[in-house]
MARTIDO-145511 format. One line per 2 residues: their letters; for each residue x, y, z of N, C-alpha, C, O. Coordinates in steps of 0.2 Angstrom, whole numbers, plus 5000, padded with zeros to 4 digits. Example, Ala and Ser with C-alpha at 12.3 -4.5 7.8 and 13.67 -1.06 7.14 Angstrom:
BEGIN
as	5066:4972:5039:5062:4978:5039:5066:4984:5039:5071:4983:5042 | 5064:4989:5035:5068:4995:5036:5064:5000:5039:5067:5006:5040
% end
This chain:
BEGIN
ms	5219:5415:5333:5221:5410:5337:5225:5405:5333:5223:5401:5329 | 5232:5404:5336:5236:5399:5333:5234:5393:5332:5233:5390:5338
sv	5234:5388:5326:5231:5383:5324:5238:5378:5326:5238:5372:5325 | 5242:5380:5328:5246:5375:5329:5245:5371:5336:5242:5373:5340
kp	5247:5364:5335:5244:5358:5340:5251:5358:5344:5256:5356:5342 | 5250:5360:5351:5255:5361:5356:5259:5354:5358:5255:5349:5359
lr	5265:5354:5359:5268:5348:5360:5266:5348:5369:5267:5353:5372 | 5263:5341:5371:5261:5340:5377:5267:5336:5380:5269:5331:5378
ia	5269:5339:5387:5274:5337:5391:5272:5334:5396:5270:5337:5401 | 5271:5327:5398:5271:5324:5405:5276:5328:5411:5281:5329:5410
vq	5274:5329:5416:5279:5329:5422:5275:5326:5428:5269:5324:5428 | 5280:5324:5433:5278:5323:5439:5273:5328:5442:5275:5333:5442
kk	5267:5327:5445:5262:5333:5448:5267:5335:5455:5265:5341:5458 | 5271:5332:5458:5275:5335:5465:5281:5332:5466:5282:5327:5463
gr	5286:5335:5470:5292:5333:5470:5297:5335:5468:5297:5340:5464 | 5301:5333:5468:5308:5335:5468:5310:5336:5459:5312:5341:5456
ll	5307:5330:5457:5309:5330:5448:5304:5336:5446:5307:5340:5442 | 5297:5338:5447:5295:5343:5446:5298:5348:5447:5300:5351:5442
de	5299:5350:5452:5304:5357:5452:5307:5357:5447:5306:5362:5443 | 5314:5352:5445:5319:5353:5442:5316:5353:5435:5319:5357:5431
si	5310:5350:5435:5308:5350:5427:5305:5357:5424:5305:5359:5418 | 5302:5360:5430:5300:5367:5428:5305:5372:5427:5304:5377:5423
ql	5311:5371:5432:5317:5376:5432:5321:5375:5424:5324:5379:5421 | 5320:5369:5422:5325:5368:5416:5319:5373:5411:5320:5379:5409
lk	5314:5370:5409:5309:5374:5405:5312:5382:5406:5314:5386:5401 | 5311:5383:5412:5311:5391:5413:5318:5394:5411:5318:5400:5408
ec	5324:5389:5412:5329:5391:5409:5330:5391:5402:5336:5393:5401 | 5326:5388:5397:5324:5388:5390:5321:5394:5388:5322:5395:5382
gi	5319:5398:5392:5315:5404:5392:5309:5403:5390:5306:5408:5387 | 5304:5396:5392:5297:5396:5391:5293:5397:5398:5294:5393:5403
ki	5291:5400:5398:5286:5405:5403:5279:5400:5404:5274:5399:5399 | 5278:5397:5409:5272:5393:5411:5268:5393:5416:5269:5390:5422
dn	5262:5397:5415:5257:5398:5421:5257:5393:5427:5256:5387:5426 | 5257:5394:5433:5258:5389:5438:5251:5385:5437:5245:5388:5437
gr	5253:5377:5437:5247:5375:5437:5248:5369:5443:5243:5365:5443 | 5252:5368:5447:5251:5363:5451:5245:5359:5453:5244:5353:5454
dq	5240:5363:5453:5233:5363:5457:5229:5361:5450:5223:5361:5450 | 5231:5359:5444:5228:5358:5440:5232:5352:5436:5237:5349:5437
lk	5226:5350:5431:5229:5345:5427:5234:5347:5422:5239:5344:5422 | 5233:5353:5418:5237:5355:5413:5239:5363:5414:5235:5366:5417
aa	5242:5365:5411:5245:5370:5411:5248:5373:5404:5253:5369:5402 | 5247:5378:5400:5251:5380:5394:5256:5385:5394:5256:5390:5398
ar	5261:5385:5391:5266:5391:5390:5264:5396:5386:5262:5395:5381 | 5265:5403:5389:5263:5407:5386:5267:5410:5381:5265:5415:5377
nf	5273:5408:5379:5279:5409:5374:5281:5405:5369:5286:5406:5366 | 5278:5399:5368:5281:5393:5366:5275:5387:5366:5272:5387:5371
pi	5274:5382:5361:5269:5378:5358:5270:5373:5361:5273:5369:5358 | 5269:5372:5369:5270:5367:5372:5263:5368:5379:5261:5373:5381
ev	5261:5361:5381:5256:5360:5387:5258:5356:5390:5259:5350:5387 | 5260:5358:5397:5262:5354:5403:5256:5351:5407:5251:5354:5409
ly	5257:5344:5407:5251:5340:5409:5254:5338:5416:5259:5334:5416 | 5252:5338:5422:5254:5336:5429:5251:5330:5432:5246:5330:5435
lr	5256:5325:5431:5253:5318:5431:5257:5315:5438:5262:5317:5440 | 5251:5307:5441:5257:5305:5443:5264:5302:5440:5264:5301:5434
ns	5269:5299:5444:5274:5299:5442:5273:5291:5437:5275:5290:5431 | 5271:5286:5441:5271:5280:5439:5264:5278:5432:5263:5273:5430
di	5262:5284:5431:5256:5283:5425:5261:5287:5420:5258:5287:5414 | 5265:5289:5421:5268:5294:5414:5271:5288:5409:5269:5289:5404
pq	5274:5284:5410:5275:5279:5405:5270:5277:5400:5273:5277:5394 | 5265:5276:5401:5258:5272:5399:5256:5278:5396:5254:5276:5390
yi	5254:5284:5398:5251:5289:5394:5256:5292:5388:5253:5294:5383 | 5263:5292:5389:5268:5293:5381:5267:5288:5378:5266:5289:5372
qd	5266:5280:5381:5266:5275:5374:5259:5277:5373:5259:5279:5367 | 5254:5278:5375:5246:5278:5372:5247:5284:5368:5242:5285:5364
gv	5252:5290:5368:5250:5295:5365:5246:5302:5367:5245:5307:5364 | 5243:5301:5372:5242:5307:5377:5245:5311:5379:5243:5317:5379
ad	5251:5310:5381:5257:5314:5380:5261:5312:5375:5261:5306:5372 | 5264:5319:5374:5269:5316:5368:5276:5315:5369:5280:5312:5366
ig	5277:5319:5375:5283:5317:5379:5283:5317:5386:5278:5319:5389 | 5289:5315:5390:5287:5315:5398:5296:5317:5400:5301:5316:5396
ii	5294:5319:5405:5301:5320:5409:5300:5317:5414:5296:5318:5418 | 5304:5311:5416:5302:5306:5420:5309:5301:5422:5313:5301:5418
ge	5310:5298:5426:5316:5295:5430:5316:5289:5424:5311:5286:5422 | 5322:5287:5422:5325:5282:5419:5321:5275:5422:5317:5271:5419
nt	5323:5275:5429:5321:5268:5431:5314:5266:5431:5313:5260:5431 | 5309:5273:5431:5302:5271:5429:5301:5269:5423:5296:5265:5422
ii	5305:5270:5417:5303:5268:5412:5305:5260:5412:5301:5256:5410 | 5311:5259:5413:5312:5252:5415:5306:5248:5419:5305:5242:5418
ek	5305:5250:5422:5299:5247:5427:5293:5246:5425:5289:5244:5429 | 5291:5248:5421:5285:5250:5418:5284:5246:5413:5279:5242:5412
kk	5290:5246:5407:5292:5240:5403:5286:5244:5397:5282:5240:5395 | 5286:5250:5396:5283:5253:5391:5286:5255:5385:5292:5257:5385
ev	5283:5254:5380:5286:5256:5372:5288:5262:5370:5284:5265:5366 | 5294:5265:5373:5293:5272:5374:5302:5276:5371:5306:5273:5373
ei	5303:5280:5368:5309:5283:5364:5314:5288:5370:5311:5293:5372 | 5319:5286:5373:5322:5290:5377:5326:5294:5371:5330:5291:5367
vq	5325:5302:5372:5327:5306:5365:5333:5311:5370:5336:5315:5367 | 5334:5311:5376:5337:5316:5379:5338:5314:5387:5333:5314:5391
kl	5345:5312:5389:5346:5313:5396:5348:5320:5398:5350:5324:5395 | 5346:5320:5405:5344:5328:5406:5350:5328:5412:5351:5334:5414
gf	5354:5324:5415:5358:5325:5421:5356:5328:5429:5360:5331:5432 | 5350:5327:5431:5347:5328:5436:5344:5324:5439:5342:5319:5436
sk	5342:5324:5446:5337:5320:5449:5341:5311:5450:5338:5306:5450 | 5347:5313:5449:5352:5306:5449:5350:5301:5454:5351:5304:5459
cr	5349:5295:5456:5348:5292:5460:5353:5284:5458:5357:5283:5454 | 5350:5279:5462:5353:5272:5462:5346:5268:5465:5342:5269:5469
ls	5347:5262:5461:5342:5258:5464:5348:5253:5466:5352:5250:5461 | 5349:5252:5472:5352:5250:5476:5349:5243:5481:5344:5243:5484
la	5353:5237:5482:5352:5231:5487:5354:5232:5493:5360:5232:5494 | 5350:5233:5499:5352:5235:5505:5350:5230:5510:5344:5227:5509
tp	5355:5227:5516:5355:5221:5520:5355:5225:5527:5357:5230:5528 | 5352:5221:5532:5355:5225:5539:5362:5223:5540:5366:5218:5538
kd	5364:5228:5543:5371:5227:5546:5372:5221:5549:5378:5221:5550 | 5369:5218:5551:5372:5211:5556:5372:5206:5551:5374:5200:5553
lp	5370:5206:5545:5369:5201:5540:5376:5200:5537:5379:5205:5534 | 5377:5195:5536:5385:5193:5532:5382:5194:5526:5376:5193:5524
ya	5387:5198:5522:5387:5198:5516:5394:5199:5512:5398:5204:5513 | 5394:5197:5509:5402:5197:5504:5399:5198:5497:5403:5202:5494
sv	5394:5196:5493:5392:5198:5486:5385:5196:5486:5381:5193:5490 | 5383:5198:5481:5376:5197:5480:5374:5189:5479:5368:5186:5479
kd	5378:5187:5479:5377:5176:5479:5376:5176:5486:5372:5171:5486 | 5376:5178:5491:5373:5179:5497:5365:5178:5499:5361:5175:5503
ld	5363:5183:5493:5355:5183:5493:5351:5176:5490:5345:5175:5491 | 5355:5173:5488:5352:5167:5485:5348:5164:5490:5350:5163:5496
gk	5341:5162:5488:5337:5159:5493:5332:5164:5497:5326:5162:5499 | 5334:5172:5499:5334:5175:5503:5327:5179:5500:5324:5177:5495
ri	5325:5182:5504:5317:5186:5504:5320:5195:5503:5324:5198:5507 | 5317:5196:5497:5320:5204:5495:5313:5207:5495:5308:5205:5491
at	5314:5213:5499:5308:5218:5498:5308:5223:5494:5313:5227:5495 | 5303:5226:5487:5306:5231:5484:5299:5234:5480:5293:5232:5479
sy	5301:5239:5478:5294:5243:5474:5296:5242:5467:5292:5242:5462 | 5302:5240:5466:5304:5240:5459:5306:5231:5456:5311:5229:5454
pv	5300:5228:5457:5300:5220:5456:5305:5219:5448:5309:5215:5447 | 5303:5223:5444:5304:5220:5437:5312:5222:5437:5316:5218:5434
sl	5315:5227:5440:5321:5229:5439:5325:5224:5442:5330:5222:5439 | 5323:5223:5448:5327:5218:5453:5327:5212:5449:5333:5209:5448
ql	5321:5209:5446:5322:5204:5443:5327:5203:5438:5329:5197:5436 | 5328:5208:5434:5332:5208:5428:5339:5207:5431:5343:5203:5429
fl	5340:5211:5435:5347:5211:5440:5348:5204:5445:5354:5202:5446 | 5345:5201:5446:5345:5194:5449:5345:5189:5443:5349:5185:5443
dr	5341:5190:5437:5343:5185:5433:5351:5185:5429:5354:5180:5426 | 5353:5192:5428:5360:5193:5426:5364:5189:5431:5369:5186:5428
ng	5364:5189:5436:5368:5187:5440:5367:5178:5443:5370:5175:5446 | 5360:5176:5441:5359:5169:5443:5355:5170:5450:5355:5165:5454
ig	5353:5172:5451:5352:5173:5459:5344:5170:5459:5340:5171:5455 | 5343:5165:5464:5336:5164:5464:5334:5167:5472:5337:5165:5477
ad	5329:5173:5472:5328:5176:5477:5320:5175:5478:5318:5171:5473 | 5317:5177:5482:5309:5177:5483:5309:5185:5485:5312:5188:5489
ih	5304:5187:5479:5304:5196:5478:5297:5196:5482:5293:5191:5480 | 5296:5200:5486:5291:5203:5489:5289:5212:5487:5291:5217:5490
ei	5285:5210:5483:5283:5219:5481:5279:5222:5485:5273:5220:5486 | 5281:5229:5488:5278:5231:5492:5278:5240:5489:5282:5242:5486
sg	5273:5244:5492:5274:5250:5490:5275:5254:5496:5270:5254:5500 | 5279:5257:5496:5281:5263:5502:5284:5260:5507:5283:5254:5507
sv	5288:5263:5511:5292:5262:5518:5295:5254:5516:5295:5250:5520 | 5298:5253:5510:5302:5247:5510:5308:5245:5516:5309:5240:5519
ei	5310:5251:5517:5317:5251:5522:5315:5248:5530:5320:5246:5534 | 5308:5248:5531:5305:5244:5537:5305:5237:5536:5306:5235:5541
ap	5304:5233:5531:5305:5227:5529:5307:5222:5533:5304:5217:5535 | 5314:5223:5534:5319:5218:5537:5318:5219:5545:5319:5214:5549
ni	5315:5225:5547:5315:5225:5554:5309:5223:5557:5308:5224:5563 | 5303:5221:5552:5297:5219:5554:5296:5210:5552:5291:5207:5552
gl	5302:5207:5550:5302:5202:5548:5299:5200:5542:5298:5194:5541 | 5298:5205:5537:5296:5203:5530:5301:5201:5525:5299:5198:5520
ad	5307:5203:5525:5311:5201:5521:5318:5202:5525:5319:5205:5530 | 5324:5198:5521:5330:5198:5523:5334:5204:5521:5339:5206:5524
ai	5332:5207:5514:5335:5212:5512:5330:5216:5508:5324:5215:5508 | 5332:5223:5505:5327:5228:5503:5331:5228:5495:5337:5226:5494
cd	5328:5231:5491:5328:5235:5485:5325:5242:5484:5319:5242:5484 | 5329:5246:5485:5325:5254:5484:5331:5259:5482:5337:5258:5483
lv	5327:5264:5479:5329:5270:5477:5336:5273:5483:5335:5273:5489 | 5341:5275:5481:5345:5278:5485:5347:5285:5483:5349:5285:5477
st	5348:5291:5488:5350:5296:5485:5357:5299:5489:5362:5301:5486 | 5356:5299:5495:5360:5299:5501:5363:5294:5506:5368:5295:5508
gs	5359:5289:5508:5358:5284:5510:5356:5284:5518:5354:5279:5522 | 5355:5290:5520:5352:5292:5526:5346:5288:5528:5346:5286:5534
tl	5343:5287:5524:5335:5283:5525:5337:5275:5528:5335:5272:5533 | 5342:5274:5523:5345:5268:5527:5348:5267:5532:5347:5262:5536
fk	5353:5272:5533:5357:5272:5540:5352:5271:5546:5352:5267:5550 | 5347:5277:5544:5342:5276:5550:5338:5270:5552:5334:5270:5557
ng	5338:5265:5548:5334:5259:5548:5340:5254:5549:5338:5248:5548 | 5346:5255:5551:5351:5250:5553:5353:5246:5546:5356:5240:5547
le	5352:5249:5539:5354:5244:5534:5361:5247:5532:5363:5252:5534 | 5363:5244:5527:5369:5245:5524:5369:5244:5515:5368:5239:5512
eq	5370:5249:5512:5369:5248:5505:5374:5243:5503:5379:5242:5506 | 5373:5239:5497:5377:5234:5495:5377:5234:5488:5381:5239:5486
di	5374:5231:5484:5376:5231:5476:5371:5236:5474:5365:5236:5477 | 5375:5241:5467:5370:5245:5464:5366:5240:5459:5369:5235:5456
vl	5358:5240:5457:5355:5237:5453:5357:5240:5446:5359:5238:5441 | 5354:5247:5448:5354:5251:5442:5357:5260:5444:5358:5263:5449
ks	5359:5264:5439:5358:5270:5440:5354:5273:5436:5351:5270:5431 | 5351:5280:5439:5346:5282:5434:5347:5288:5435:5351:5290:5440
ea	5343:5293:5430:5343:5300:5431:5336:5302:5427:5332:5298:5425 | 5335:5309:5428:5328:5310:5422:5329:5311:5415:5334:5313:5413
vi	5324:5308:5411:5326:5308:5404:5321:5311:5402:5316:5312:5406 | 5320:5313:5395:5316:5316:5391:5312:5309:5387:5316:5308:5383
aa	5307:5306:5388:5305:5300:5383:5300:5303:5378:5296:5308:5380 | 5299:5300:5374:5294:5303:5367:5289:5297:5365:5291:5291:5364
sp	5284:5299:5365:5278:5293:5361:5281:5290:5356:5285:5293:5353 | 5279:5285:5354:5279:5281:5347:5275:5285:5342:5277:5287:5336
ei	5268:5288:5346:5263:5291:5341:5264:5298:5341:5259:5302:5343 | 5270:5301:5341:5270:5310:5339:5270:5312:5333:5275:5310:5330
da	5266:5314:5331:5267:5315:5323:5272:5321:5321:5276:5323:5325 | 5271:5322:5315:5277:5327:5312:5276:5333:5315:5282:5335:5317
er	5272:5336:5316:5271:5344:5316:5274:5344:5325:5279:5347:5326 | 5272:5340:5330:5273:5339:5336:5281:5337:5336:5285:5340:5340
re	5284:5333:5331:5292:5331:5332:5294:5338:5330:5299:5340:5333 | 5292:5342:5326:5296:5349:5325:5296:5352:5332:5302:5354:5334
il	5292:5353:5334:5292:5357:5341:5295:5354:5343:5301:5356:5343 | 5295:5347:5345:5301:5346:5350:5308:5345:5348:5313:5345:5352
dr	5310:5346:5342:5317:5346:5340:5319:5353:5342:5324:5354:5345 | 5315:5358:5342:5316:5363:5344:5318:5365:5351:5322:5368:5353
ll	5313:5362:5354:5313:5362:5361:5320:5357:5365:5322:5357:5371 | 5322:5353:5360:5327:5348:5362:5335:5353:5361:5340:5352:5364
fr	5334:5359:5356:5338:5363:5354:5339:5368:5360:5345:5370:5361 | 5335:5369:5363:5335:5374:5369:5338:5371:5375:5342:5375:5379
ik	5336:5363:5376:5339:5360:5382:5345:5358:5381:5348:5357:5387 | 5348:5357:5377:5355:5355:5375:5359:5362:5375:5365:5362:5378
sv	5357:5366:5373:5360:5374:5374:5362:5374:5382:5368:5375:5384 | 5356:5373:5386:5354:5374:5392:5360:5369:5398:5363:5371:5403
la	5360:5364:5394:5364:5357:5399:5370:5358:5397:5374:5357:5402 | 5374:5361:5391:5380:5361:5388:5382:5368:5394:5388:5368:5396
ar	5379:5372:5396:5382:5378:5398:5384:5375:5406:5387:5379:5410 | 5381:5370:5408:5380:5370:5417:5387:5367:5418:5391:5363:5416
nk	5388:5370:5422:5395:5366:5426:5403:5370:5420:5409:5369:5420 | 5399:5374:5417:5404:5377:5412:5406:5384:5415:5402:5386:5419
ky	5413:5386:5413:5413:5393:5415:5417:5396:5410:5422:5393:5407 | 5416:5405:5409:5420:5408:5404:5426:5411:5407:5425:5414:5412
ll	5431:5409:5403:5437:5410:5408:5441:5416:5404:5445:5415:5399 | 5442:5423:5407:5445:5427:5404:5453:5428:5408:5454:5426:5414
mn	5458:5430:5405:5466:5433:5408:5469:5435:5404:5470:5434:5398 | 5472:5440:5407:5478:5444:5404:5484:5440:5404:5486:5437:5409
vp	5487:5440:5398:5493:5436:5398:5499:5440:5394:5497:5443:5389 | 5507:5440:5395:5510:5443:5393:5512:5439:5386:5514:5433:5385
tg	5510:5443:5380:5511:5439:5374:5515:5435:5372:5513:5431:5368 | 5522:5434:5374:5526:5430:5376:5525:5423:5378:5529:5418:5376
kv	5522:5423:5381:5517:5418:5388:5512:5416:5384:5512:5410:5384 | 5509:5418:5380:5502:5414:5376:5502:5408:5375:5498:5405:5377
da	5507:5404:5371:5507:5399:5369:5508:5394:5372:5506:5388:5371 | 5512:5396:5378:5513:5391:5385:5507:5391:5388:5504:5385:5389
vt	5502:5396:5390:5497:5396:5392:5491:5393:5389:5487:5389:5391 | 5492:5394:5383:5484:5390:5379:5487:5384:5379:5483:5380:5376
kl	5492:5380:5380:5494:5374:5379:5489:5371:5386:5488:5365:5386 | 5487:5374:5391:5485:5372:5396:5478:5373:5396:5476:5372:5401
lp	5476:5375:5392:5468:5377:5392:5465:5374:5387:5467:5374:5381 | 5459:5370:5388:5455:5366:5384:5450:5373:5381:5450:5379:5382
gm	5447:5370:5376:5442:5376:5372:5438:5372:5367:5439:5366:5366 | 5432:5376:5365:5428:5373:5361:5430:5370:5354:5427:5365:5351
rs	5436:5374:5351:5440:5372:5345:5447:5375:5348:5452:5371:5348 | 5449:5382:5350:5455:5382:5353:5454:5390:5357:5451:5394:5353
pt	5456:5391:5361:5458:5397:5365:5458:5404:5361:5462:5404:5357 | 5453:5409:5362:5453:5415:5359:5458:5420:5360:5457:5422:5366
vl	5462:5423:5358:5469:5428:5360:5467:5434:5356:5467:5435:5350 | 5465:5439:5361:5466:5446:5357:5470:5450:5359:5472:5448:5365
pl	5473:5455:5356:5479:5459:5357:5475:5465:5363:5469:5467:5362 | 5479:5467:5369:5476:5473:5372:5481:5479:5370:5486:5479:5367
ae	5477:5484:5373:5480:5491:5373:5489:5493:5373:5493:5497:5371 | 5489:5489:5377:5495:5489:5382:5500:5486:5378:5498:5480:5377
eg	5506:5487:5374:5509:5482:5371:5513:5477:5373:5516:5478:5378 | 5513:5472:5371:5517:5467:5374:5512:5461:5380:5514:5457:5384
ws	5504:5462:5379:5500:5461:5382:5495:5458:5377:5494:5460:5371 | 5491:5452:5381:5485:5448:5375:5480:5447:5381:5481:5449:5387
sv	5474:5445:5378:5470:5443:5381:5466:5437:5380:5462:5437:5375 | 5466:5432:5385:5464:5425:5383:5459:5423:5385:5457:5424:5391
ht	5454:5419:5380:5447:5418:5383:5446:5411:5381:5447:5410:5375 | 5442:5406:5386:5440:5401:5384:5436:5399:5388:5435:5402:5394
vi	5432:5391:5387:5427:5389:5392:5429:5383:5393:5431:5379:5389 | 5429:5382:5400:5432:5377:5405:5427:5375:5409:5423:5378:5412
ee	5427:5367:5409:5423:5366:5416:5427:5368:5422:5433:5368:5424 | 5421:5369:5426:5421:5373:5433:5427:5370:5436:5433:5372:5436
gr	5425:5364:5438:5430:5359:5442:5439:5359:5439:5443:5357:5443 | 5439:5360:5434:5446:5361:5430:5450:5365:5432:5456:5364:5433
fw	5446:5371:5433:5450:5379:5434:5455:5376:5439:5461:5376:5438 | 5452:5375:5445:5456:5373:5452:5461:5370:5450:5466:5373:5451
di	5462:5364:5446:5467:5360:5444:5474:5363:5440:5479:5360:5439 | 5473:5370:5439:5478:5373:5433:5476:5381:5436:5476:5384:5431
id	5475:5383:5441:5475:5389:5442:5484:5391:5443:5487:5395:5441 | 5485:5387:5447:5493:5388:5450:5497:5389:5444:5502:5392:5445
el	5496:5384:5437:5502:5383:5433:5499:5390:5428:5504:5392:5425 | 5492:5393:5428:5493:5399:5424:5495:5405:5426:5498:5409:5423
rn	5494:5405:5435:5499:5409:5436:5506:5410:5436:5509:5416:5436 | 5510:5404:5436:5516:5403:5436:5519:5405:5429:5525:5406:5428
kg	5514:5405:5424:5516:5407:5415:5514:5414:5415:5517:5417:5411 | 5512:5417:5419:5513:5425:5420:5504:5428:5419:5502:5433:5417
ae	5499:5423:5420:5493:5426:5418:5491:5430:5424:5492:5429:5430 | 5488:5434:5422:5484:5439:5429:5477:5442:5428:5474:5441:5423
gi	5473:5444:5433:5468:5447:5429:5463:5443:5428:5459:5444:5423 | 5464:5436:5432:5459:5431:5429:5453:5431:5432:5451:5432:5438
li	5447:5431:5426:5440:5431:5427:5437:5424:5426:5439:5420:5422 | 5431:5423:5431:5428:5417:5429:5421:5419:5428:5418:5421:5433
vp	5418:5419:5423:5410:5422:5421:5406:5415:5420:5407:5411:5416 | 5399:5416:5425:5394:5411:5422:5392:5412:5416:5393:5417:5413
id	5390:5406:5412:5387:5405:5405:5380:5403:5406:5379:5398:5409 | 5377:5408:5404:5369:5405:5404:5368:5401:5398:5363:5397:5400
km	5369:5400:5393:5367:5397:5386:5374:5396:5384:5378:5400:5383 | 5374:5389:5381:5379:5388:5375:5377:5384:5369:5376:5378:5370
il	5378:5387:5364:5375:5384:5358:5382:5382:5354:5386:5386:5353 | 5381:5374:5353:5387:5370:5349:5385:5369:5345:5389:5366:5341
% end
């Protein structure tokens, strides 16, 4: 039996953040036995142990060293005010904490909320925002269904997480100012020891390789050799595009990595420069 102490990773026990967290670990080649109905589950091929916990409890567990790291929303870390280290932003589960008001309430700026009642489940983050803007508002902390507070007379405005804004629309509310933007991050415990820190470094290497490949494509094309310089000037690359001669004299193959959205900006120019046989290939991992 291995004597290596596994790295303990806390994840949300249900919801979209859990699904995206497990998917990320799978893309890193880590196989985890399904433990959604358990407190914890071990990986079969990497020294980690996944702890399935309530989202709001994760920062405390990380600070206390019960979990070595956690995948959690940045907004939760700010709200809970725990001593943890953000070691990697992950780019998914993005949302924003926003102020919203009834559509019939006049609103020109955040100054209009001075002296008003604001309902929220995030009083710490809201208070920081109000203090920065010199606003004196009455914060009503409630849990769940914050969006109904103005309709039942509990508050004049709300401060809540927004992804698409559909919930606000259904309740006659209009998004106003953004209090903070958030995404999933990896937070590490100040209590993590050297052995587990080494495992974390290995895990972060895999995660960064997966994240680097997202939204990027491998681009290949055939180009007349005389047009190679003109084509390569259009192409970004990790260093520079790779150019290889083809068996047919006078032609070269040009390879590069490109942001997926960038391709459509330059496709017409590439074709005008003589590029043909253009292929776009997904990238699974990218080691920088």
